[in-house]
N, C-alpha and C positions, 0 to 999 in steps of 0.2 A: 504494500500500500504506500502510495506516495502522497506527499502533501506539498501543495504549491502555494507559496505565499508571495504577495506582491509588495510587501514592505511599504504599505501605504501607497500602493499603485505607482511606485517609482521604479522598482527593480523586481526581478523574479528570482526565486530560489526554490529548487525542487530537491527535497530530501526524502529519504526512505525512513518513515516513522518507525517501522519495525526494527530497522538497524539501530536507531537511537534507543529504542526500548531494550534491545539486546545489550547495548552498552550499559544501560542502567542496571540490567540484570547482572552483568559481569561485575559492575561496581558493587552491587549488593553481595555477591559471592565473596568478594575481597573483604568486605566489612564483617560478614558472618564468620569467615575463617579467622579474621583478626581477633574477634571477640571470643571465639571458641578455643582456638589453639594459641592465642597470643602471637600469631604471625599471620600475615596476609598482606594484601595491598591496600589496607585501610586508608592511609594518608592520601594515596592517589584517588581512591574511590570517593572520599568525601569531597575533594576538589572537583571530581567529575560531576557529582550531583549539582554543585553550585554553578559550574560552567555550563552544564546542560540546561539549567533553569534559565540563565541569561540568554542562551542560544535559542531555546524553544519559545520563550516569551517574545523575543525579537522577531522571529519568523511567523508569529501568530497573526494571520491576516484579518482576524475578526475584531481586533481592538484598534482604537485610535488613541494611542497613548499620549500623543502630543496635545490632546484635548482634555486629559484627565485633570480634575481638581484633587486636592488632598482627600476630600470626602469620597470621591470616586475610587481613588487608589486604595483607600482603607476598605471600602466595600468589596472591591475585587479581591484584595488579599484575604479578607475574611471568608469570602466565598470559596477560595481555593483551599483554605485550611479546614473549613467547617466539617467536611465529611470524615476527616481523621480525628477531629477533636473529641468526640465521644469515646473512641478507642483509646485515645491518649489519657482521658480521665480514668477509665477502667484500669488501664495498665499502671497508672500512677498509684492508684490505691493498692493494687496487687503487689506492687514493689515495696510498699511500706514495711512489711515484715522482713523482707530481704535487707532493706536498708538498716533496720534495727540490729539484725544479726551481724551485719558486716561492720558496724560502727565499733571502734575500740572503746569509746566512751559515749554512751547514749545520752542525748539531751532532747527533752520534749520540745524545748523552745526552738532548737535547731531543726527538728522535724517539722514543726509548724511553719517555719520560714520557708523550708524547701517545698512543703505542700502548697502553700499560698503562691509562691513563685511559679510552680508548675501549673496550678489551676488557671492562673491568669496569663500563663505563657510569657513571663518576663524574665525567666531564669537566665537567658543569655545576655541580659543587661547587667547582671551582678558579676563583678570582676573577681570571681573565684570559681575554679573548677568544681569545688565541693558543692556549690549551689547550682552552677550552670549545668553540670552533668550529674545531678542528683536524682534519686528515686529511679525512674526508668531513664537511665543515663543518656540514651540516644535522643531523647525528646528535646534536647537542646536544639536539634536541627529544626524542629517545628517552630520554636521560638525565633531562631535566627532567620529562617526563610520567610516567616511571616513579616518580619521587619523589612527584609529585602524586597518582598513583594510590594510593600507600601512605597518604598523609595524608587522602585524600578522605573516607573514612567518618567520621573524627573531626571534620572540618570540617562535614560534612553534619549531624551530630548537633547542632551549634550552632544550626542554622536550621530543621530539618525540622518542629519543633513550632509554629512561628510561623504563625498562621492569619490575621493581619491584613494586608491589602494595603498599607495606608499605612505600617505598620512595615517591611514588606519593601522598599517604595520608598525609604524613608529609609536603610535599610541598604545598598541598592544604590548610592545616591548617596554614602554614606560610603565604600564600597569604592572607587569611582572617585576620590574625594577623597584617600584614603590612598595609593593607587597614584600619583596625580599628585604628592602631597607627596614621595613617595620619589624620583621623577624630579628634582624641584626640589632636594632635599637632595644627591643624588648629583652633580648638575652644579655645585652650590655648594661641595662639600667635597672632591671627588676630581679630581685633575689628570692622571691617567694615562688616555690614550685607551682602551687595551685593557680597563682596569678599568671605565671608564664604559660601554663597549659591553656588557661582560659584565653589569653590574648592571642595565642597562635593556633587556636582550634575552634573555639565557640564564638568568639567576639564578632559581632556583625560587621564591624569596621574592617576586620581582617578578611572576612568572607565576601565583602562587597567587591573586593578586587577580582575574585573568581567570577562573580556575576558580571562585572564589567568586561572581563576577558571574553565571556560568552557572547555578550552583546557585540563587541568589536569583531569577534570571529565571524558571527553571522553576517554583519554588514560587509566585512571584507570578502566573504564568499559570494555575496551578491554582486559586488563590483567585479570580482574575477570572472564570475559566470557571465556577466554582461559583456566582458571583453573576450569571452571564449578562450580564456587561458586555463589549461588543465593539463594533467599528466596522463600517460597511458597506464593501463592496468599493471604492467610490470613494475613501473616506478612506484605505484601505490603499494604493491606487494612488498617491495624492498623497504619502503618507509614503515609499513606495518610490522615487518619482522624486526626492524631496528627498535621500534617502540616497545614491542613485547620483550625483546632481549634486555633492554635497559630496565624495564619494569621488573623482570625476573631477577636481574642483578641486585636491584634495590631490595626486593623481598628477601633475598639471600642475606644481604648485609643487615637488614633489620632483624632477621632471625638469629644471627650469629653474634650479635654484640652491639655495643654503642657505636653510633655513627655521628658524623657531623650534623649539626642542626639543619643545615640546608638540604640534607638528604631526605628529611621528613617534612619539610615545609617548602615554601617558595624559595628559589625559583623552580626546583626540580618537579615537585608534585603538580604545581600549577601548569607548568609547561607540558608535562605529560598529559594532564587532563585536557588541555587545549588540543594536543595532537590526537588523542583518542577521539575527541569529539569531531575533529576534522576528518579523520579517515573513516569513521563510522557514518558520518553525514554523506560522504561520497560513496562508500561501499563499492569500491571498484577493485580492491585487491583481494587476493585469495583468502587471507585470514578473516577479514570482515565479512566476506560472503559466507564462509564456513560458520562463523560465530553468530550470524543472523539466523538462528535456528529456533524451533518452537520452544525448546527448553528455556533458553535465555530470554526470549521474548516474553514467555509466560512469567519468568522471574521479574522481568522489567515491569510488566503490567501489575504485578503484586507488590512491587518494591516498597510502595508507600506504607501500606499496612504491615507487610512482613518486616520492614525495618524497625517498626515500633514493637512488634510482637516478639521478635527473635531474642531481644536482649534479656527479658526476665527469664526465658527458658534457659539461655546460655548461662546466666548468672546463677540460677538455681543449681545447675549441674556443677559449675565450678566452685560453688560455695558449699554444697551439702554432700557431694559425691566424691570428687577428685581428691580433696585434702585428706581423706581417710583411707586412701589406697596407696599401696607401694607403687614404685615407678613402673614395674612390669605390669601389674594389674591395671594401673591407670592407662597404660598404652592399649591394653586389651579392651577396657571399658570405653575408651575413646571410640573404638570401632563400632561399638554398640550405640553409644550416646549420640554420636554425630548424626547418623541417619534418623534416629528418633527425633532429635532437635530439628533437623531439616524438614521432615515430614510434618511434624506437629506445627511448625511455623507456617508452612505453606497451606496446610489444611485450614488452619484458623484464619489466615489472611484471605484465603479464597472464600470461606464462609462469610467473613465480614464484608468483603467487596461485593459479593453476589446477593447476600441476604439482607444486610443491614444498610449498606451505603445507598441502594436504590430507594429506601424508605425515608431517607433523610431529605428534608426540604432544601432546595437550593436557595441560597441567599445572595 
């Protein structure tokens, strides 16, 4: 299935929506493995989610973002989040016992603060990973993307009139540079680990650079497509292989020990997220064609709800099962628990998406 967007009737861009959903599914796999085994391509995956958001919002032909008021923008952001919000509330409550068990020193006041922040989805505005990634830890994404949805139309207006490909390339490089500079400054000036993690992971200002990169990439591709500049399938295949090899090298480094901060943050993860979005939007190389399959597309379609659901399941296993096993038995149990976690996550997300989501009123 292809989607054609006219970018406010100025340019045309044709993308394969299934390919981008497959990329979303691949990103979810990386996050799932990262939380389950403590290794995966989680840093890249998170950047992919935000870059994809900027990219897909930009090529959405049904919206006139340049006409949005703040009220319109808030309403649209709320509409996008609304169908996942009931699931978020249920999982937040489910995660309270897990949070109590995992706390070294339990505080009812601390729990109330975390609960209030999660209910009102403002946890990503609190400069501490202990709050931002509390309870159902991955729900910080909902809080952050909600904020980015609100500001998106106003960011979009800064770039959408730019028609020059070279200008957009330079701006894209500057976006990566400023995000990298932010990482450098944070690590040089802040000494609290929870604040550092927040500033380089959950903080909306850090993630807005990913969103901007997605916007700029979408606009750049429309300019290139208008000029009929493109590569042949062989070149795309080579690019895809190089991207996957580099990603594999990073996963190996992350799994084997400490790495330089820039290996897990911008510029590396952001650049890879941009490249992944680029090659999957084209889907002309061998790897992207192979990976655009029913399994990954299904995962991509379920990724929103599955992303929220998988975390309590994984945390329960890692909290109550693995710590009480020997290393050998833990390895064996992993082989049992992983498929159970995967199946339960996908079944629950499928039921939510097909049985509950349709009943929720659109706002």
